[in-house]
Structure formats: structure tokens, C-alpha cells
C-alpha positions in Angstrom: -129.5 51.5 -14.7 -129.9 49.5 -17.9 -126.8 49.9 -19.9 -127.1 50.1 -23.6 -130.7 51.2 -23.6 -130.2 54.9 -23.0 -129.6 56.8 -26.2 -127.1 59.5 -26.5 -128.6 62.8 -27.7 -127.9 63.8 -31.3 -125.7 66.8 -31.8 -128.5 69.2 -32.9 -130.1 69.2 -29.3 -133.5 67.8 -30.4 -134.1 64.1 -30.0 -135.4 62.1 -32.9 -138.6 60.1 -32.3 -136.7 56.8 -32.5 -134.3 57.8 -29.8 -137.1 59.2 -27.7 -138.8 55.8 -28.1 -135.7 54.1 -26.8 -135.5 56.4 -23.9 -139.2 55.8 -23.1 -138.6 52.0 -23.4 -135.5 52.3 -21.0 -137.6 54.2 -18.5 -140.4 51.6 -18.6 -137.8 48.8 -18.1 -136.2 50.6 -15.2 -139.6 51.1 -13.5 -140.6 47.5 -14.0 -137.3 46.4 -12.6 -137.8 48.4 -9.5 -141.4 46.9 -9.1 -140.0 43.4 -9.6 -137.1 43.6 -7.3 -139.1 43.1 -4.1 -140.8 40.0 -5.5 -137.5 38.4 -6.4 -136.0 39.3 -3.1 -138.9 37.6 -1.3 -138.5 34.3 -3.1 -136.9 31.5 -1.3 -133.8 30.7 -3.4 -133.0 27.6 -1.4 -136.1 26.0 -2.9 -135.2 26.8 -6.4 -133.9 24.1 -9.0 -130.5 25.6 -8.6 -130.3 25.6 -4.9 -129.8 29.3 -4.1 -126.4 30.3 -2.7 -124.4 33.4 -3.0 -123.8 33.2 -6.7 -127.4 33.1 -7.5 -128.1 36.0 -5.1 -125.4 38.1 -6.9 -126.9 37.4 -10.3 -130.6 38.0 -9.3 -130.6 41.8 -9.9 -129.3 41.3 -13.4 -131.9 38.6 -14.0 -134.7 41.1 -12.9 -133.2 43.8 -15.2 -133.1 41.4 -18.2 -136.8 40.3 -17.6 -137.8 43.9 -17.4 -136.0 45.0 -20.4 -137.3 42.1 -22.5 -140.8 42.8 -21.3 -140.5 46.5 -22.2 -139.0 45.7 -25.7 -141.8 43.2 -26.4 -144.5 45.8 -25.6 -145.9 43.6 -22.8 -144.6 45.8 -20.0 -146.5 48.2 -17.9 -147.7 50.4 -20.8 -145.7 53.3 -19.7 -143.6 53.9 -22.8 -146.3 55.1 -25.1 -147.4 57.6 -22.5 -143.9 58.7 -21.7 -143.1 59.1 -25.4 -146.2 61.2 -26.1 -145.2 63.5 -23.2 -141.6 63.8 -24.5 -142.8 64.6 -28.0 -145.2 67.2 -26.6 -142.4 68.9 -24.4 -140.0 68.9 -27.4 -142.6 70.4 -29.7 -143.4 73.1 -27.1 -139.7 73.9 -26.7 -139.0 74.2 -30.4 -142.2 76.1 -31.3 -141.6 80.0 -31.3 -143.3 81.8 -28.5 -145.5 83.9 -30.8 -146.9 80.7 -32.5 -147.9 79.1 -29.2 -151.7 79.1 -28.5 
């Protein structure tokens, strides 16, 4: 999980669009980290400029999360956050619209 990216829900129950965007961004970063993890695991750390070792192996998952979070924040990620945000807004709108006003 990416700490600090997941918003806490406001007290009214409904999420604001800004908080929803943060949640969508955090989701995209998490998905991207899951996709990048095998690529970094397959890299031969002994041939890196730092020589590998146990310390480098311990920090590698955090490096993957940092890359993923930066890519999601920059908008150069997978393109999921806009789709997720649209869906979240639709679901929230449907849950707050009274039943008799729904099409």
C-alpha cells in the first residue's frame, strides 16, 4: 500500500472530487507498482552500479512504489486514474440521487 496517498473520507459520507482524484491516483500507482515489481525482481542487481547486496534488495520494493507514485502523479502512468475517477463519480451520483429521479 502507498502510505499518504489514500485520503480519509470526509465526515458527510460523500467524497469530494479532489479526494476521489487522490484515491484514483493511489489506485493507479498501486496497480503500476504491481506490474513493475516482477521487472525489478528479474533485474540482476549484482551488475548494477551499486553492486546489489541485501540492502539494495530490501529497498527495491520502496523504489518501485516511489517510481509508480511519481508516474501516477505526473499523469504519465497507465491512464487508469481518469477512468477510475469517472466511475467513482458515477457511483457516488447514483447513490445520492433519489430513487424516483433515476432514469
